[in-house]
Backbone bond lengths (Angstrom), bond angles and torsions (degrees), N, CA, C in turn:
res aa  C-N    CA-C-N  psi(-1)  N-CA   C-N-CA  omega(-1)  CA-C   N-CA-C  phi
1 M - - - 1.432 - - 1.519 111.67 -
2 L 1.354 117.04 -40.38 1.469 120.86 179.02 1.539 111.82 -63.59
3 T 1.320 115.79 -38.94 1.501 116.67 178.92 1.499 111.34 -66.88
4 L 1.361 116.46 -33.66 1.451 118.57 177.99 1.499 113.56 -64.57
5 I 1.352 115.75 -42.06 1.441 120.93 176.00 1.510 110.28 -65.63
6 F 1.327 116.39 -42.70 1.457 119.94 179.63 1.561 110.55 -60.80
7 T 1.304 116.01 -38.94 1.476 120.37 -178.96 1.533 109.01 -68.37
8 H 1.342 117.84 -41.47 1.475 119.23 176.89 1.526 112.11 -63.15
9 S 1.305 115.00 -40.56 1.514 119.63 178.62 1.525 109.10 -64.29
10 R 1.291 116.85 -40.04 1.453 119.53 179.59 1.546 113.16 -66.68
11 I 1.272 115.03 -38.83 1.491 119.91 176.54 1.500 111.87 -64.70
12 I 1.360 117.01 -42.86 1.436 120.09 177.89 1.551 110.55 -65.12
13 L 1.315 117.79 -41.63 1.437 122.57 177.56 1.500 111.80 -60.08
14 V 1.334 118.73 -46.41 1.439 124.03 178.47 1.540 109.12 -60.50
15 C 1.300 119.59 -43.66 1.439 120.92 178.63 1.536 112.92 -62.00
16 W 1.297 117.54 -42.74 1.469 120.35 176.56 1.537 113.75 -65.64
17 V 1.331 114.80 -42.89 1.482 118.39 178.32 1.516 111.36 -62.79
18 L 1.360 118.02 -48.99 1.443 120.52 179.00 1.535 112.30 -62.22
19 G 1.290 118.26 -39.99 1.497 121.92 177.57 1.523 109.30 -61.78
20 T 1.329 116.72 -43.31 1.466 121.91 -177.12 1.537 108.33 -64.82
21 V 1.354 115.88 -49.50 1.475 118.40 -178.21 1.485 111.32 -62.46
22 I 1.308 119.98 -44.99 1.485 121.16 179.29 1.519 110.55 -62.72
23 G 1.333 118.02 -41.75 1.467 120.44 179.55 1.518 114.32 -67.40
24 L 1.326 117.65 -29.37 1.454 121.28 -177.58 1.529 114.92 -93.31
25 L 1.322 116.81 -1.91 1.497 120.08 179.54 1.534 112.92 -55.64
26 P 1.376 120.20 -38.44 1.445 115.01 177.87 1.549 113.97 -65.02
27 L 1.309 116.04 -28.61 1.447 117.41 176.77 1.495 113.83 -69.07
28 F 1.305 117.28 -23.34 1.454 121.33 179.28 1.502 112.40 -90.55
29 G 1.324 118.03 8.28 1.451 120.54 171.57 1.533 116.07 118.44
30 W 1.291 119.19 1.27 1.447 121.19 -178.53 1.558 106.50 -94.24
31 H 1.301 116.03 68.83 1.434 123.92 177.23 1.523 110.56 -156.55
32 L 1.295 114.96 169.62 1.470 121.56 -179.74 1.494 109.51 -104.22
33 E 1.345 116.10 143.42 1.500 119.40 174.37 1.482 107.99 -83.26
34 C 1.344 114.98 131.97 1.521 120.42 -176.50 1.501 108.91 -158.06
35 R 1.300 116.65 144.37 1.428 121.40 176.50 1.501 112.48 -77.26
36 L 1.275 118.57 -35.87 1.440 125.98 -179.16 1.507 109.83 -83.52
37 C 1.308 116.67 124.39 1.459 119.68 -172.32 1.538 111.37 -95.77
38 L 1.349 114.72 69.28 1.450 120.50 170.43 1.499 108.86 -107.83
39 F 1.311 116.07 146.68 1.469 119.27 -174.38 1.530 111.49 -57.55
40 T 1.362 115.36 -45.47 1.469 117.89 -177.23 1.541 111.30 -72.92
41 A 1.339 116.58 -23.79 1.480 116.08 178.99 1.522 111.55 -82.32
42 V 1.317 118.71 -24.25 1.462 122.36 -174.44 1.549 109.03 -91.68
43 M 1.310 117.10 -36.20 1.478 120.83 -176.27 1.518 113.67 -79.32
44 D 1.276 117.02 135.65 1.454 121.32 177.42 1.524 107.62 -74.30
45 P 1.395 116.56 132.17 1.411 119.94 -176.60 1.561 114.19 -56.61
46 S 1.358 114.34 -35.23 1.477 115.63 178.84 1.537 111.73 -67.43
47 Y 1.317 117.30 -31.53 1.451 118.50 174.27 1.529 111.75 -68.36
48 L 1.291 116.78 -38.12 1.490 120.98 178.22 1.549 109.91 -63.66
49 V 1.326 117.00 -40.70 1.449 119.78 174.17 1.547 111.89 -63.06
50 F 1.276 116.07 -46.08 1.479 122.59 178.17 1.505 109.76 -58.76
51 L 1.317 116.99 -46.38 1.475 121.64 -179.16 1.511 110.13 -64.10
52 Y 1.307 120.17 -42.11 1.439 124.59 179.14 1.526 110.31 -61.74
53 L 1.335 115.06 -47.25 1.502 118.75 -177.94 1.542 111.28 -67.04
54 T 1.300 117.32 -41.78 1.490 119.28 -173.78 1.527 113.15 -82.27
55 T 1.321 118.55 -21.62 1.463 118.78 -177.28 1.536 114.32 -111.08
56 I 1.311 117.73 -14.16 1.475 120.32 179.20 1.558 112.88 -120.17
57 V 1.310 114.20 -56.60 1.477 119.41 -175.72 1.519 110.90 -68.49
58 G 1.345 117.75 -50.34 1.416 121.26 -177.05 1.543 113.86 -61.11
59 P 1.348 115.89 -52.56 1.504 114.66 175.98 1.549 113.17 -63.61
60 G 1.315 116.92 -28.45 1.471 118.75 -179.93 1.552 111.61 -68.76
61 I 1.267 115.08 -38.47 1.482 121.44 175.48 1.484 110.25 -66.92
62 L 1.316 117.10 -43.81 1.473 122.56 -179.64 1.536 109.53 -63.95
63 M 1.305 117.91 -42.85 1.487 119.96 179.12 1.522 111.27 -67.40
64 A 1.343 116.89 -37.44 1.459 119.74 178.15 1.542 110.67 -63.13
65 F 1.344 114.30 -40.45 1.508 119.90 177.91 1.539 109.75 -62.04
66 F 1.346 116.27 -49.52 1.465 120.01 -177.18 1.519 111.73 -64.81
67 Y 1.336 118.73 -44.38 1.439 121.58 176.52 1.532 112.49 -63.23
68 G 1.347 117.39 -37.49 1.429 119.38 174.29 1.514 112.68 -63.00
69 H 1.310 118.31 -39.41 1.478 121.56 175.84 1.500 110.84 -66.20
70 I 1.321 118.81 -44.29 1.470 123.22 177.60 1.531 108.85 -59.50
71 F 1.345 119.78 -44.60 1.431 122.51 -179.29 1.513 109.94 -63.78
72 S 1.337 118.49 -42.71 1.522 117.75 -178.01 1.510 109.04 -66.31
73 V 1.364 120.59 -37.73 1.416 120.05 178.94 1.522 111.86 -66.09
74 V 1.304 116.44 -39.44 1.490 120.26 176.44 1.522 110.69 -62.90
75 I 1.275 119.68 -44.26 1.492 121.79 178.62 1.512 109.86 -61.56
76 K 1.343 119.51 -42.75 1.448 122.57 178.44 1.531 109.97 -62.30
77 Q 1.313 117.78 -42.12 1.493 120.08 179.32 1.511 110.64 -66.33
78 V 1.323 117.35 -40.35 1.483 119.47 177.56 1.496 111.36 -63.21
79 R 1.314 118.56 -41.61 1.484 120.18 177.99 1.508 111.45 -65.03
80 V 1.315 119.47 -40.56 1.463 123.85 176.59 1.536 110.61 -62.93
81 T 1.291 115.31 -43.64 1.448 119.85 179.88 1.571 111.64 -66.68
82 D 1.275 116.80 -40.30 1.470 123.33 178.52 1.552 108.37 -63.66
83 I 1.316 118.85 -45.83 1.465 120.38 -177.92 1.538 111.34 -64.70
84 H 1.333 119.02 -38.56 1.476 122.30 -178.97 1.539 111.43 -82.68
85 H 1.301 116.93 -17.71 1.455 119.31 -179.97 1.531 112.87 -76.18
86 Y 1.306 115.05 -39.39 1.487 120.10 -174.86 1.482 107.12 -92.93
């Protein structure tokens, strides 16, 4: 039980650290110098693509994979239950 809690704590910590690092990248120099303070004028396009891929596309693919796995396990369990029920 302790290892399960430690694993959950580690996952939460990794999520916070990655989110913080990705969010702070523009402060470390991944931005454009500009006098006009518009988001698209200040942000480097390559950072916007990186941000989109790491925060939307990547997690979306990961969730689709996990939900697909959950769905296949549920279908297998339903088939086993139906075979033993009749």
